[in-house]
C-alpha positions in Angstrom: 72.3 14.5 -59.0 75.1 16.4 -57.2 75.3 16.6 -53.4 74.5 20.3 -53.5 71.3 19.7 -55.6 70.3 16.9 -53.2 70.8 19.2 -50.3 68.6 21.9 -51.9 66.0 19.3 -52.7 66.0 18.1 -49.1 65.5 21.7 -47.8 62.7 22.1 -50.3 61.0 18.9 -49.1 61.4 19.9 -45.4 60.0 23.4 -46.2 57.1 21.8 -48.0 56.4 19.5 -45.1 56.8 22.3 -42.5 54.4 24.7 -44.2 51.3 22.5 -43.8 52.2 21.8 -40.1 52.7 25.5 -39.4 49.5 26.3 -41.2 47.7 23.7 -39.3 49.1 25.0 -36.0 48.1 28.5 -36.9 44.6 27.3 -37.8 44.4 25.4 -34.5 45.3 28.5 -32.6 42.8 30.5 -34.6 40.3 27.8 -33.9 40.7 28.2 -30.1 40.4 31.9 -30.4 37.3 31.5 -32.5 35.8 29.1 -30.0 36.6 31.5 -27.1 35.0 34.3 -29.0 31.9 32.1 -29.7 31.7 31.2 -26.0 31.8 34.8 -25.0 29.1 35.6 -27.5 26.9 32.7 -26.2 27.4 33.5 -22.5 25.0 36.4 -22.3 22.4 34.5 -24.3 22.7 31.5 -22.0 22.4 33.6 -18.9 19.2 35.1 -20.3 17.7 31.7 -21.1 16.5 30.7 -17.5 14.7 34.1 -17.2 13.1 33.6 -20.6 12.1 30.0 -19.8 10.6 31.1 -16.5 8.6 33.8 -18.3 7.4 31.4 -21.0 4.0 29.7 -20.4 4.2 26.0 -19.4 4.0 23.6 -22.3 0.8 21.5 -22.1 1.4 17.9 -23.0 -2.1 17.3 -24.1 -2.5 14.3 -21.6 -5.6 13.7 -19.5 -8.5 16.0 -18.8 -9.9 18.0 -15.8 -11.5 15.8 -13.2 -15.3 15.8 -13.2 -17.1 17.0 -10.0 -18.5 13.5 -9.4 -14.9 12.0 -9.6 -13.6 14.5 -7.1 -16.6 13.8 -4.8 -15.7 10.1 -4.9 -12.3 10.8 -3.3 -13.2 13.8 -1.2 -15.0 11.8 1.5 -13.3 12.9 4.8 -15.6 14.1 7.6 -14.2 16.6 10.1 -15.1 16.7 13.9 -17.4 19.6 13.4 -19.4 17.7 10.8 -18.0 19.3 7.7 -18.0 16.8 4.9 -21.0 14.8 6.1 -23.1 13.7 3.1 -26.9 13.8 3.0 -28.5 10.7 4.6 -30.3 9.3 7.6 -30.4 6.1 9.7 -31.6 4.8 13.1 -30.0 2.3 15.6 -32.8 -0.1 14.9 -32.0 -0.2 11.2 -28.3 -0.4 12.1 -28.8 -3.4 14.3 -29.6 -5.7 11.3 -26.7 -4.3 9.3 -24.2 -4.7 12.1 -25.1 -8.4 12.7 -24.8 -9.0 8.9 -21.6 -7.1 8.1 -19.8 -6.3 11.3 -20.5 -8.9 14.0 -18.1 -11.5 12.6 -15.2 -9.4 13.8 -16.7 -7.1 16.5 -19.2 -9.4 18.1 -23.0 -9.1 18.3 -22.8 -6.3 20.9 -19.4 -4.8 20.0 -17.5 -6.8 22.5 -14.9 -7.9 19.9 -14.1 -11.3 18.6 -10.6 -12.7 19.2 -8.1 -9.9 18.7 -10.5 -7.7 16.7 -11.3 -4.2 18.3 -13.9 -3.9 21.0 -16.3 -1.1 20.1 -18.5 -0.7 23.3 -18.1 -0.6 27.0 -15.1 0.7 29.0 -16.9 3.6 30.7 -14.9 4.8 33.7 -11.8 2.8 32.9 -9.5 5.5 31.4 -7.8 6.1 34.8 -7.3 2.3 35.4 -4.0 0.5 34.9 -5.4 -1.1 31.7 -8.0 1.3 30.3 -10.6 0.1 27.7 -10.4 2.6 25.0 -13.6 2.0 23.1 -15.7 4.4 21.0 -17.9 5.0 24.0 -15.2 5.4 26.6 -12.5 7.2 24.7 -13.5 8.8 21.3 -14.2 12.6 21.6 -16.3 13.0 18.4 -19.2 11.1 17.1 -18.4 12.2 13.5 -15.2 10.1 13.7 -17.3 6.9 13.8 -19.0 7.9 10.5 -15.7 8.9 8.9 -13.9 5.7 9.9 -16.7 3.4 8.8 -17.0 5.3 5.5 -13.3 4.9 4.7 -12.5 1.4 6.0 -15.5 -0.8 6.8 -16.6 -3.5 6.4 -13.1 -5.0 6.6 -12.2 -6.4 3.2 -15.1 -4.7 1.5 -14.6 -1.0 2.2 -16.7 1.7 0.4 -19.5 -0.8 -0.2 -21.9 0.9 2.2 -24.4 3.6 1.3 -24.6 6.9 3.2 -27.8 5.8 4.9 -26.3 2.5 5.9 -23.3 4.3 7.5 -25.7 6.6 9.4 -27.6 3.6 10.6 -24.5 1.7 11.7 -23.1 4.8 13.4 -26.4 5.2 15.3 -26.3 1.5 16.4 -22.7 1.8 17.6 -23.6 5.0 19.6 -26.7 3.2 21.0 -24.6 0.2 22.1 -22.5 2.8 24.1 -25.5 4.4 25.6 -24.7 7.7 23.8 -28.0 7.5 21.9 -30.7 6.1 24.1 -33.6 5.8 21.6 -33.3 3.1 19.0 -35.7 5.1 16.7 -33.7 8.3 16.9 -32.9 9.4 13.4 -29.2 10.3 12.9 -28.4 12.5 9.9 -26.0 15.1 8.5 -27.6 17.9 10.6 -27.4 16.4 14.1 -24.5 13.9 14.1 -21.9 16.6 15.0 -24.1 17.7 17.9 -24.0 14.4 19.6 -21.9 14.8 22.8 -19.5 11.9 23.5 -18.7 10.8 27.1 -15.0 11.7 26.8 -15.4 14.8 24.7 -13.8 16.9 27.5 -10.9 14.5 27.9 -8.9 16.1 25.0 -7.4 19.6 24.7 -5.6 21.6 22.0 -1.9 21.3 21.8 -0.6 24.0 24.1 3.1 23.4 24.0 3.7 26.8 22.5 2.7 28.3 25.9 3.0 25.5 28.4 6.6 24.7 27.5 7.7 28.2 26.6 9.7 28.4 29.8 12.0 25.6 28.5 12.8 27.4 25.3 16.2 29.0 25.3 18.3 30.4 22.5 21.5 29.3 24.3 20.6 25.9 25.8 22.9 24.4 28.4 25.2 21.9 26.8 27.6 21.0 29.7 27.3 20.4 33.5 23.6 21.3 33.3 22.4 19.2 36.2 23.2 16.4 38.5 23.1 12.8 37.1 19.8 11.0 37.4 19.5 8.5 40.2 18.3 5.0 39.2 15.8 3.8 41.8 14.5 0.7 40.1 14.9 -1.4 37.0 12.1 -2.8 34.7 13.3 -6.4 35.2 12.8 -6.0 38.9 9.7 -3.8 39.3 7.9 -4.8 36.0 6.5 -2.2 33.6 2.9 -2.3 34.8 2.0 -0.7 38.1 1.0 -3.3 40.7 -2.1 -1.9 42.4 -5.1 -3.5 44.1 -7.3 -1.6 41.7 -5.7 -3.3 38.7 -7.2 -6.4 37.1 -6.1 -9.8 38.3 -3.5 -11.5 36.0 -3.4 -15.3 35.9 
């Protein structure tokens, strides 16, 4: 083959090779344009999807079932200070005495005096202003219904929720009797009169009044610099101890 024919053949081969590459490049560009056009078409539809999804009804998975009234009642056991939530039942301090000795005295003592580090339930009247007040049910708690609520939720220790409503009323009556809140051991405590029992420290609590009592301290532009003189240290805990040393305080060995 002559050189001229070889040259022509080379040009033809290059042209043949170049054509698919050019075609592929053109298709690649067209592909991008097509994708951009497709994105533009999808954009409004995608923007409308959240609104459509929000309007659509929630899909039910078909799991579980509505709770039965008795199942709800088994969990809804809180008793409020005003007596709301108290279940039907009754009990006396005399009946609660035997229950207390059997189920509670191991931790709280026969008369609520406490065993070891377990809580003291009775006594402490008139000690709230002392250096070391005795905060018992009789001296500190403001509502008698709290006794029922706590025993119902948590007692006896390690076997909570094992007491019947009547047993809890009887135990509540016995604890109140130990604290001289209920004088008569045969007095029947029930869901109608428990909230009416007046506790010794019922007037020792008040509603949170910070929205009015501290209103003077509220300021939209609080002071952030040079607001007052530096505090003066007049004593240190290591020197003065953290417990007031008064003659009225109990003697410490």
